[in-house]
C-alpha positions, 0 to 999 in steps of 0.5 A, spaced: 730 279 502 732 284 507 738 288 506 742 293 509 746 299 505 752 301 508 758 305 507 765 307 509 768 313 506 763 312 500 765 305 499 758 302 499 756 295 499 749 291 500 749 287 507 745 281 507 745 276 514 747 270 511 745 266 518 738 268 516 738 268 508 741 262 504 742 263 497 744 258 492 752 259 491 751 259 484 746 264 484 750 269 488 755 272 483 748 274 479 745 277 485 751 281 486 751 284 479 743 285 479 743 288 486 749 293 485 746 296 479 745 303 480 740 304 475 736 298 476 738 295 483 739 298 490 746 301 487 753 299 490 760 297 489 758 290 491 755 285 496 757 282 502 754 276 506 755 276 513 756 268 515 757 263 520 765 262 520 769 255 522 775 259 524 773 266 527 767 269 530 764 271 523 765 270 516 765 276 510 763 273 503 764 279 498 762 280 491 764 286 487 759 289 483 761 285 477 760 279 481 767 277 482 769 274 488 774 279 492 779 277 498 778 283 502 776 290 503 778 295 509 772 299 508 767 293 507 770 289 513 769 295 518 762 296 516 761 288 517 763 290 524 758 295 525 753 291 522 754 285 527 754 290 533 748 294 531 744 288 529 745 285 535 749 279 532 754 280 538 755 284 543 762 284 543 766 290 541 772 286 539 771 280 534 774 276 529 772 276 522 774 271 516 774 272 509 777 267 504 781 264 509 784 270 512 782 272 519 782 280 521 781 283 528 776 288 529 775 293 535 769 297 535 768 304 538 761 306 539 757 312 542 753 307 547 748 305 542 751 304 535 758 303 532 761 310 529 768 307 527 772 301 527 779 299 527 782 293 523 788 289 524 789 289 516 795 284 517 802 285 513 803 288 507 807 284 502 811 286 496 813 284 489 816 286 482 813 284 475 818 279 474 817 274 480 811 272 483 814 271 490 812 276 495 817 279 500 816 283 507 821 288 504 819 294 500 823 294 494 829 299 493 826 303 487 819 303 483 818 299 477 816 303 470 809 301 468 806 303 461 799 304 461 794 309 456 801 310 452 804 313 458 809 311 463 808 311 471 812 309 477 809 303 480 810 299 487 806 292 487 803 291 494 799 285 496 794 286 502 791 279 501 789 282 494 793 286 489 795 293 488 799 297 484 801 304 487 803 309 483 806 316 486 804 322 482 808 328 482 807 333 487 804 338 482 799 333 479 791 335 480 788 328 482 781 330 480 783 331 473 786 324 472 782 320 467 781 314 471 775 311 466 781 311 461 787 309 465 783 304 470 781 299 465 788 299 462 792 298 469 787 293 471 787 289 465 795 290 464 799 283 462 803 284 468 797 282 472 793 276 470 789 276 476 787 283 475 789 289 479 787 295 484 790 301 482 792 307 487 794 314 484 797 318 490 800 324 492 804 326 498 801 332 501 806 331 507 809 326 511 803 325 515 798 326 509 797 323 502 791 324 497 788 318 493 784 316 488 783 308 486 780 304 481 778 297 484 778 291 479 771 289 478 768 295 481 771 301 477 773 308 481 770 308 488 770 313 493 775 310 498 779 303 498 781 301 505 786 295 503 788 300 497 789 306 503 794 300 507 797 299 500 799 306 499 801 308 506 806 301 506 809 303 499 810 311 501 813 308 508 817 303 504 820 309 499 821 314 505 816 318 503 812 319 509 812 317 517 809 311 519 802 314 521 798 317 515 792 320 514 789 318 507 784 323 504 779 319 499 774 322 495 769 320 500 772 321 506 779 320 510 782 314 514 788 313 518 793 308 517 799 306 522 804 301 520 807 298 526 814 296 523 816 291 529 810 287 529 809 288 521 802 290 522 798 295 518 792 298 523 786 301 519 781 306 522 775 309 519 768 310 519 762 306 518 755 308 516 749 305 515 745 308 509 738 305 510 735 298 510 730 295 506 727 289 503 727 287 496 724 281 491 729 277 488 728 272 482 732 267 486 730 262 491 732 263 498 734 256 501 
């Protein structure tokens, strides 16, 4: 089976051409676990199939490293755009991509030969509190207090089509010193979140810049998270901490997020990089 390894700010995935490769649906979760293993597989934060779509130009079918399905990934979908253009699946630099029934709009910037960065309309952020499941476009007026690992944190719940707990840390905090292997699982599996949660620990640098570390459900700590960056910026803007165009500094690089409030749309812009291509034998029949 042919594959392409790609990353957006270090958030890396294995891409498979679903037009050519047909894997039985019941085998895809096991395949994602096997391929994502960084010691015995190719190594990645998950696997993404680029498929035909009934509602958009293409479909993104995404699996986390633990085999669970993921609704959306901002870094992953930028690389989908690059994959489609660079592999000649489309010559257009503006396309639509559907994931779990939601359609996103992509614009690719090229150097004349290949895509170097991608802008994605990530849609509208939605907020809620722990005592209600109703999502609302209005940011909460205050933080909620969530206890994990024996410590209380100020948290804002944001949905970008997938769930996020955004935690704003004090300005003096050294994010690199946070014990995410301990805190991440405690928050991911917190009783407030039966569907599990992605958690963003952020520090506001200034009104145009934030720093972020992220623990993603199903993958652990990753070097970047596109939906998490959008959720973090939405939370910061909602609480009056930043302006509406923000650079997010991640462990694997930087992305730009802009919230167009009058249209209620978050625009994510960042790099997309091909690491390598290859072929691998898999113990699964290809249809």
